NUPAKE-556019 format. One record per residue (C-alpha): x, y, z. Coordinates in steps of 0.1 Angstrom, whole numbers, plus 5000, padded with zeros to 4 digits. Example, Ala and Ser with C-alpha at 12.3 -4.5 7.8 and 13.67 -1.06 7.14 Angstrom:
% NUPAKE-556019
<atom X="5123" Y="4955" Z="5078"/>
<atom X="5137" Y="4989" Z="5071"/>
% end
This chain:
% NUPAKE-556019
<atom X="5000" Y="5000" Z="5000"/>
<atom X="5015" Y="5033" Z="4989"/>
<atom X="5001" Y="5056" Z="5015"/>
<atom X="4976" Y="5037" Z="5037"/>
<atom X="4972" Y="5060" Z="5067"/>
<atom X="4944" Y="5083" Z="5057"/>
<atom X="4909" Y="5081" Z="5040"/>
<atom X="4909" Y="5058" Z="5010"/>
<atom X="4944" Y="5044" Z="5017"/>
<atom X="4934" Y="5038" Z="5052"/>
<atom X="4902" Y="5020" Z="5041"/>
<atom X="4921" Y="4998" Z="5017"/>
<atom X="4947" Y="4989" Z="5044"/>
<atom X="4920" Y="4981" Z="5070"/>
<atom X="4901" Y="4960" Z="5044"/>
<atom X="4932" Y="4940" Z="5035"/>
<atom X="4940" Y="4934" Z="5071"/>
<atom X="4905" Y="4922" Z="5078"/>
<atom X="4909" Y="4896" Z="5051"/>
<atom X="4940" Y="4883" Z="5068"/>
<atom X="4964" Y="4896" Z="5041"/>
<atom X="4999" Y="4906" Z="5048"/>
<atom X="5002" Y="4943" Z="5042"/>
<atom X="5032" Y="4965" Z="5037"/>
<atom X="5025" Y="5003" Z="5041"/>
<atom X="5049" Y="5027" Z="5025"/>
<atom X="5043" Y="5062" Z="5037"/>
<atom X="5059" Y="5095" Z="5049"/>
<atom X="5054" Y="5090" Z="5086"/>
<atom X="5029" Y="5118" Z="5091"/>
<atom X="5002" Y="5095" Z="5104"/>
<atom X="5003" Y="5061" Z="5121"/>
<atom X="4991" Y="5032" Z="5100"/>
<atom X="4968" Y="5005" Z="5114"/>
<atom X="4984" Y="4980" Z="5137"/>
<atom X="4995" Y="4948" Z="5120"/>
<atom X="5012" Y="4962" Z="5089"/>
<atom X="5049" Y="4961" Z="5079"/>
<atom X="5059" Y="4998" Z="5078"/>
<atom X="5083" Y="5014" Z="5053"/>
<atom X="5091" Y="5051" Z="5055"/>
<atom X="5100" Y="5074" Z="5027"/>
<atom X="5089" Y="5105" Z="5008"/>
<atom X="5084" Y="5097" Z="4972"/>
<atom X="5087" Y="5133" Z="4962"/>
<atom X="5124" Y="5134" Z="4971"/>
<atom X="5154" Y="5121" Z="4953"/>
<atom X="5160" Y="5091" Z="4975"/>
<atom X="5125" Y="5088" Z="4988"/>
<atom X="5120" Y="5053" Z="4975"/>
<atom X="5151" Y="5039" Z="4992"/>
<atom X="5132" Y="5019" Z="5018"/>
<atom X="5109" Y="5005" Z="4992"/>
<atom X="5138" Y="4996" Z="4970"/>
<atom X="5156" Y="4978" Z="4998"/>
<atom X="5124" Y="4958" Z="5008"/>
<atom X="5114" Y="4948" Z="4973"/>
<atom X="5128" Y="4916" Z="4958"/>
<atom X="5120" Y="4882" Z="4943"/>
<atom X="5115" Y="4850" Z="4962"/>
<atom X="5123" Y="4821" Z="4939"/>
<atom X="5110" Y="4840" Z="4909"/>
<atom X="5078" Y="4851" Z="4927"/>
<atom X="5071" Y="4888" Z="4930"/>
<atom X="5074" Y="4903" Z="4965"/>
<atom X="5038" Y="4916" Z="4964"/>
<atom X="5006" Y="4903" Z="4948"/>
<atom X="4991" Y="4938" Z="4945"/>
<atom X="5001" Y="4974" Z="4949"/>
<atom X="4975" Y="5000" Z="4956"/>
<atom X="4984" Y="5037" Z="4949"/>
<atom X="4962" Y="5066" Z="4958"/>
<atom X="4986" Y="5094" Z="4948"/>
<atom X="4971" Y="5126" Z="4935"/>
<atom X="5002" Y="5148" Z="4932"/>
<atom X="5029" Y="5148" Z="4906"/>
<atom X="5025" Y="5120" Z="4881"/>
<atom X="5063" Y="5115" Z="4881"/>
<atom X="5059" Y="5101" Z="4916"/>
<atom X="5036" Y="5074" Z="4903"/>
<atom X="5060" Y="5068" Z="4874"/>
<atom X="5090" Y="5062" Z="4896"/>
<atom X="5072" Y="5039" Z="4921"/>
<atom X="5055" Y="5019" Z="4893"/>
<atom X="5088" Y="5014" Z="4874"/>
<atom X="5105" Y="5003" Z="4906"/>
<atom X="5078" Y="4978" Z="4913"/>
<atom X="5070" Y="4966" Z="4877"/>
<atom X="5089" Y="4933" Z="4881"/>
<atom X="5084" Y="4930" Z="4919"/>
<atom X="5046" Y="4931" Z="4921"/>
<atom X="5020" Y="4912" Z="4902"/>
<atom X="4995" Y="4940" Z="4898"/>
<atom X="4991" Y="4977" Z="4903"/>
<atom X="4958" Y="4994" Z="4912"/>
<atom X="4958" Y="5031" Z="4908"/>
<atom X="4930" Y="5051" Z="4925"/>
<atom X="4923" Y="5076" Z="4898"/>
<atom X="4893" Y="5100" Z="4893"/>
<atom X="4865" Y="5106" Z="4869"/>
<atom X="4880" Y="5141" Z="4866"/>
<atom X="4903" Y="5125" Z="4839"/>
<atom X="4874" Y="5128" Z="4814"/>
<atom X="4872" Y="5158" Z="4791"/>
<atom X="4850" Y="5184" Z="4807"/>
<atom X="4820" Y="5186" Z="4806"/>
<atom X="4814" Y="5149" Z="4807"/>
<atom X="4778" Y="5142" Z="4795"/>
<atom X="4754" Y="5121" Z="4816"/>
<atom X="4759" Y="5084" Z="4811"/>
<atom X="4795" Y="5087" Z="4800"/>
<atom X="4813" Y="5052" Z="4801"/>
<atom X="4850" Y="5045" Z="4805"/>
<atom X="4858" Y="5049" Z="4768"/>
<atom X="4847" Y="5086" Z="4769"/>
<atom X="4871" Y="5113" Z="4757"/>
<atom X="4899" Y="5121" Z="4782"/>
<atom X="4917" Y="5153" Z="4791"/>
<atom X="4946" Y="5161" Z="4767"/>
<atom X="4981" Y="5171" Z="4776"/>
<atom X="4987" Y="5147" Z="4805"/>
<atom X="5021" Y="5131" Z="4810"/>
<atom X="5035" Y="5105" Z="4833"/>
<atom X="5066" Y="5127" Z="4836"/>
<atom X="5048" Y="5158" Z="4848"/>
<atom X="5057" Y="5174" Z="4881"/>
<atom X="5034" Y="5188" Z="4908"/>
<atom X="5024" Y="5220" Z="4889"/>
<atom X="4996" Y="5204" Z="4869"/>
<atom X="4959" Y="5205" Z="4875"/>
<atom X="4941" Y="5177" Z="4893"/>
<atom X="4927" Y="5162" Z="4861"/>
<atom X="4961" Y="5162" Z="4844"/>
<atom X="4977" Y="5148" Z="4876"/>
<atom X="4953" Y="5119" Z="4878"/>
<atom X="4955" Y="5111" Z="4841"/>
<atom X="4993" Y="5114" Z="4842"/>
<atom X="4992" Y="5089" Z="4871"/>
<atom X="4971" Y="5065" Z="4850"/>
<atom X="4996" Y="5068" Z="4821"/>
<atom X="5024" Y="5061" Z="4845"/>
<atom X="5007" Y="5029" Z="4859"/>
<atom X="4999" Y="5017" Z="4824"/>
<atom X="5034" Y="5024" Z="4811"/>
<atom X="5050" Y="5002" Z="4838"/>
<atom X="5023" Y="4975" Z="4843"/>
<atom X="5004" Y="4974" Z="4810"/>
<atom X="4974" Y="4950" Z="4813"/>
<atom X="4984" Y="4944" Z="4849"/>
<atom X="4973" Y="4979" Z="4858"/>
<atom X="4938" Y="4986" Z="4872"/>
<atom X="4925" Y="5022" Z="4871"/>
<atom X="4897" Y="5029" Z="4896"/>
<atom X="4881" Y="5062" Z="4885"/>
<atom X="4863" Y="5073" Z="4916"/>
<atom X="4841" Y="5103" Z="4920"/>
<atom X="4828" Y="5117" Z="4952"/>
<atom X="4841" Y="5096" Z="4981"/>
<atom X="4825" Y="5097" Z="5016"/>
<atom X="4829" Y="5077" Z="5048"/>
<atom X="4850" Y="5073" Z="5079"/>
<atom X="4886" Y="5087" Z="5077"/>
<atom X="4876" Y="5115" Z="5053"/>
<atom X="4902" Y="5142" Z="5053"/>
<atom X="4885" Y="5165" Z="5027"/>
<atom X="4857" Y="5176" Z="5051"/>
<atom X="4825" Y="5172" Z="5030"/>
<atom X="4804" Y="5148" Z="5050"/>
<atom X="4821" Y="5158" Z="5083"/>
<atom X="4810" Y="5194" Z="5076"/>
<atom X="4774" Y="5185" Z="5072"/>
<atom X="4774" Y="5163" Z="5102"/>
<atom X="4790" Y="5189" Z="5125"/>
<atom X="4768" Y="5216" Z="5111"/>
<atom X="4736" Y="5196" Z="5116"/>
<atom X="4748" Y="5185" Z="5151"/>
<atom X="4747" Y="5221" Z="5162"/>
<atom X="4710" Y="5220" Z="5155"/>
<atom X="4685" Y="5248" Z="5147"/>
<atom X="4675" Y="5258" Z="5112"/>
<atom X="4699" Y="5245" Z="5085"/>
<atom X="4702" Y="5258" Z="5050"/>
<atom X="4694" Y="5228" Z="5028"/>
<atom X="4703" Y="5234" Z="4991"/>
<atom X="4679" Y="5229" Z="4962"/>
<atom X="4654" Y="5201" Z="4965"/>
<atom X="4656" Y="5169" Z="4986"/>
<atom X="4650" Y="5146" Z="4956"/>
<atom X="4683" Y="5156" Z="4939"/>
<atom X="4701" Y="5123" Z="4930"/>
<atom X="4736" Y="5118" Z="4942"/>
<atom X="4764" Y="5095" Z="4929"/>
<atom X="4792" Y="5087" Z="4953"/>
<atom X="4810" Y="5058" Z="4970"/>
<atom X="4819" Y="5049" Z="5005"/>
<atom X="4856" Y="5046" Z="5008"/>
<atom X="4852" Y="5011" Z="5023"/>
<atom X="4831" Y="4999" Z="4994"/>
<atom X="4858" Y="5013" Z="4971"/>
<atom X="4884" Y="4994" Z="4991"/>
<atom X="4865" Y="4961" Z="4990"/>
<atom X="4859" Y="4963" Z="4953"/>
<atom X="4895" Y="4973" Z="4946"/>
<atom X="4909" Y="4943" Z="4965"/>
<atom X="4885" Y="4919" Z="4949"/>
<atom X="4893" Y="4933" Z="4914"/>
<atom X="4930" Y="4931" Z="4920"/>
<atom X="4928" Y="4896" Z="4932"/>
<atom X="4906" Y="4887" Z="4903"/>
<atom X="4930" Y="4901" Z="4877"/>
<atom X="4908" Y="4929" Z="4864"/>
<atom X="4926" Y="4956" Z="4845"/>
<atom X="4919" Y="4989" Z="4827"/>
<atom X="4896" Y="5017" Z="4837"/>
<atom X="4864" Y="5014" Z="4858"/>
<atom X="4841" Y="5042" Z="4869"/>
<atom X="4839" Y="5035" Z="4906"/>
<atom X="4810" Y="5052" Z="4922"/>
<atom X="4774" Y="5042" Z="4931"/>
<atom X="4746" Y="5043" Z="4906"/>
<atom X="4731" Y="5077" Z="4901"/>
<atom X="4704" Y="5081" Z="4928"/>
<atom X="4719" Y="5055" Z="4952"/>
<atom X="4709" Y="5083" Z="4976"/>
<atom X="4693" Y="5117" Z="4973"/>
<atom X="4704" Y="5150" Z="4989"/>
<atom X="4674" Y="5147" Z="5012"/>
<atom X="4683" Y="5111" Z="5023"/>
<atom X="4718" Y="5122" Z="5030"/>
<atom X="4709" Y="5151" Z="5052"/>
<atom X="4680" Y="5133" Z="5069"/>
<atom X="4705" Y="5106" Z="5078"/>
<atom X="4728" Y="5133" Z="5093"/>
<atom X="4699" Y="5145" Z="5115"/>
<atom X="4692" Y="5110" Z="5127"/>
<atom X="4728" Y="5100" Z="5133"/>
<atom X="4736" Y="5131" Z="5153"/>
<atom X="4703" Y="5131" Z="5172"/>
<atom X="4700" Y="5169" Z="5168"/>
<atom X="4670" Y="5191" Z="5166"/>
<atom X="4681" Y="5205" Z="5132"/>
<atom X="4654" Y="5217" Z="5109"/>
<atom X="4663" Y="5214" Z="5072"/>
<atom X="4651" Y="5244" Z="5053"/>
<atom X="4652" Y="5235" Z="5016"/>
<atom X="4661" Y="5266" Z="4996"/>
<atom X="4658" Y="5270" Z="4958"/>
<atom X="4692" Y="5268" Z="4940"/>
<atom X="4686" Y="5302" Z="4923"/>
<atom X="4683" Y="5319" Z="4957"/>
<atom X="4716" Y="5302" Z="4970"/>
<atom X="4735" Y="5310" Z="4938"/>
<atom X="4723" Y="5346" Z="4937"/>
<atom X="4738" Y="5351" Z="4972"/>
<atom X="4772" Y="5341" Z="4959"/>
<atom X="4773" Y="5308" Z="4976"/>
<atom X="4795" Y="5283" Z="4958"/>
<atom X="4781" Y="5247" Z="4953"/>
<atom X="4805" Y="5219" Z="4962"/>
<atom X="4828" Y="5241" Z="4983"/>
<atom X="4805" Y="5263" Z="5004"/>
<atom X="4778" Y="5236" Z="5004"/>
<atom X="4797" Y="5203" Z="5001"/>
<atom X="4784" Y="5174" Z="4980"/>
<atom X="4757" Y="5196" Z="4965"/>
<atom X="4757" Y="5207" Z="4928"/>
<atom X="4727" Y="5223" Z="4911"/>
<atom X="4715" Y="5206" Z="4879"/>
<atom X="4738" Y="5214" Z="4849"/>
<atom X="4770" Y="5204" Z="4833"/>
<atom X="4790" Y="5200" Z="4865"/>
<atom X="4762" Y="5180" Z="4881"/>
<atom X="4760" Y="5157" Z="4851"/>
<atom X="4798" Y="5152" Z="4852"/>
<atom X="4798" Y="5144" Z="4889"/>
<atom X="4765" Y="5126" Z="4896"/>
<atom X="4754" Y="5109" Z="4864"/>
<atom X="4782" Y="5087" Z="4852"/>
<atom X="4778" Y="5052" Z="4838"/>
<atom X="4790" Y="5026" Z="4863"/>
<atom X="4775" Y="4995" Z="4848"/>
<atom X="4810" Y="4980" Z="4842"/>
<atom X="4820" Y="4982" Z="4878"/>
<atom X="4786" Y="4968" Z="4890"/>
<atom X="4790" Y="4939" Z="4866"/>
<atom X="4824" Y="4933" Z="4881"/>
<atom X="4809" Y="4931" Z="4916"/>
<atom X="4806" Y="4966" Z="4930"/>
<atom X="4782" Y="4968" Z="4959"/>
<atom X="4774" Y="5001" Z="4977"/>
<atom X="4761" Y="5002" Z="5013"/>
<atom X="4731" Y="5023" Z="5023"/>
<atom X="4737" Y="5060" Z="5029"/>
<atom X="4725" Y="5057" Z="5064"/>
<atom X="4753" Y="5033" Z="5072"/>
<atom X="4779" Y="5056" Z="5057"/>
<atom X="4766" Y="5086" Z="5076"/>
<atom X="4762" Y="5068" Z="5110"/>
<atom X="4797" Y="5053" Z="5108"/>
<atom X="4813" Y="5086" Z="5098"/>
<atom X="4796" Y="5103" Z="5128"/>
<atom X="4808" Y="5076" Z="5152"/>
<atom X="4843" Y="5081" Z="5139"/>
<atom X="4840" Y="5119" Z="5143"/>
<atom X="4827" Y="5115" Z="5178"/>
<atom X="4858" Y="5094" Z="5186"/>
<atom X="4879" Y="5124" Z="5174"/>
<atom X="4859" Y="5148" Z="5196"/>
<atom X="4845" Y="5163" Z="5164"/>
<atom X="4879" Y="5175" Z="5151"/>
<atom X="4879" Y="5162" Z="5115"/>
<atom X="4913" Y="5158" Z="5098"/>
<atom X="4920" Y="5182" Z="5069"/>
<atom X="4944" Y="5176" Z="5040"/>
<atom X="4969" Y="5204" Z="5039"/>
<atom X="4967" Y="5206" Z="5001"/>
<atom X="4929" Y="5210" Z="5000"/>
<atom X="4910" Y="5241" Z="5009"/>
<atom X="4886" Y="5238" Z="5038"/>
<atom X="4849" Y="5235" Z="5028"/>
<atom X="4817" Y="5248" Z="5044"/>
<atom X="4794" Y="5277" Z="5044"/>
<atom X="4802" Y="5308" Z="5065"/>
<atom X="4777" Y="5308" Z="5094"/>
<atom X="4770" Y="5345" Z="5088"/>
<atom X="4760" Y="5339" Z="5052"/>
<atom X="4738" Y="5310" Z="5062"/>
<atom X="4721" Y="5331" Z="5088"/>
<atom X="4713" Y="5358" Z="5063"/>
<atom X="4699" Y="5333" Z="5038"/>
<atom X="4678" Y="5317" Z="5065"/>
<atom X="4663" Y="5351" Z="5074"/>
<atom X="4656" Y="5359" Z="5038"/>
<atom X="4639" Y="5325" Z="5031"/>
<atom X="4620" Y="5322" Z="5064"/>
% end
């Protein structure tokens, strides 16, 4: 596991350990991995950052050291390139957690895996490229080193315990405070997302089963609605929150940004189609199963409570959430 201490990487590591697998975690040492792993330290962005991985990798009677490598890297594609090249003859398969952002924007509703991709991506790029180009560059790096032994999991919105982006944690903490809560748009708006643990389980099954190539890895559109998500937050927290559904035009006119100010939510349009209406039939045919939204929300709240409500935050991502003063003004205007 390249990473393995936070969010998706943590979910993959926990899932592999639960299966009784032997897990090696290569990470920078910023966060502790789960107990029971073999730990290797190194920073893959530095010149000698892969030294520990190089020393540990090797063949045993012609058998690769590892059956499966999972990589969640979202920075410089060259870091994926270097790790994948190092491991190409030392691991049987390489699973790269990519993103549906690799599709040329806007991605129309129902776009499958063979849709047009962003142009200009390179496996040799540094860290100064956009997120779509970084993820596509990472895909190219994995494919270059592993070919048809590379699995590309194109995730979309990811929720669940260990989230360090802040989307579901923000909603849970806001609703836990109670009182009137600005709820965006209409409660029947369909969402497409995946619980990090469902992503992890599918990824391990797919890697073990020898799947390769790209898979859109999120739930079916409408697996849950915005209303079901927020209602689940109310129930999980046990708060007295009152959801006040507010028309999208009113929210947008106030300068509130979908996705960042109001996490998860996007009004209908090109971006909504891109994020919440992708074709996932290939992944479902390959065994993807997604748990109910109520379970994702309840488990995320339980995890947050264990952290005393202090959700972790990735330093390379801006914090999300609506300014309380802006919310209060909108609630007054829509009362």
